[in-house]
C-alpha positions in Angstrom: 0.0 0.0 0.0 2.8 2.5 0.9 4.7 1.6 -2.2 1.6 2.3 -4.3 1.0 5.7 -2.6 4.7 6.6 -2.9 4.7 5.8 -6.6 1.5 7.7 -7.3 2.8 10.7 -5.3 6.1 10.9 -7.2 4.3 10.4 -10.5 1.8 13.2 -9.8 4.6 15.7 -9.0 6.4 14.7 -12.2 9.4 13.0 -10.6 8.8 9.3 -11.3 11.1 6.5 -10.4 14.3 8.5 -10.5 12.9 11.2 -8.2 11.6 8.5 -5.8 15.0 6.8 -5.7 16.8 10.1 -5.2 14.4 11.0 -2.3 15.0 7.6 -0.6 18.7 8.1 -0.9 18.6 11.6 0.6 16.4 10.2 3.5 18.8 7.2 3.9 16.0 4.6 3.4 15.7 1.8 0.9 13.8 2.5 -2.3 10.4 1.0 -2.0 10.4 -0.5 -5.5 12.8 -1.6 -8.2 12.5 -0.3 -11.7 10.6 -3.4 -13.1 8.0 -3.3 -10.3 7.6 0.4 -10.8 7.1 0.0 -14.5 4.5 -2.8 -14.0 2.6 -0.7 -11.4 2.7 2.4 -13.7 1.1 0.3 -16.5 -1.7 -0.7 -14.1 -2.0 2.9 -13.0 -2.2 4.1 -16.6 -4.9 1.6 -17.3 -6.9 2.8 -14.3 -6.5 6.4 -15.3 -7.7 5.6 -18.8 -10.7 3.7 -17.5 -11.8 6.6 -15.3 -11.1 9.1 -18.0 -13.2 7.3 -20.6 -16.0 6.7 -18.0 -16.0 10.4 -17.1 -16.1 11.5 -20.8 -18.9 9.2 -21.6 -20.9 10.5 -18.6 -20.2 14.1 -19.7 -21.3 13.4 -23.3 -24.6 11.8 -22.1 -25.3 14.7 -19.7 -24.6 17.2 -22.6 -26.9 15.3 -24.9 -29.7 15.3 -22.4 -29.3 19.1 -21.9 -29.4 19.7 -25.6 -32.4 17.4 -26.1 -34.3 19.1 -23.3 -33.6 22.6 -24.6 -33.8 22.0 -28.4 -35.6 24.6 -30.4 -35.4 25.6 -34.0 -32.6 28.1 -33.4 -30.3 26.2 -31.0 -27.4 24.2 -32.3 -26.4 20.9 -30.7 -22.7 21.7 -31.1 -20.9 21.7 -27.7 -17.6 23.4 -27.1 -15.0 21.3 -25.2 -11.9 22.6 -23.5 -9.0 20.3 -22.5 -5.9 21.0 -20.4 -3.6 18.6 -22.3 -2.9 16.2 -19.4 
């Protein structure tokens, strides 16, 4: 559990495995993961992020469609603007 949380924390701040290893060295503690384990866990984390991302986008699309269908009149377009932050 702690390994997973450490990995996610370093990933989220943009440091990754090298940053986690450097931090452990500075703190004089053993690194919680080796590179292979880190890569395997990152693959699983990526899959989880993608699953949640797709689920969230589908939900947003359905909600948008419902709003458009409820408010449709002759002069309202069903086009919806989308903004992304690139992450």
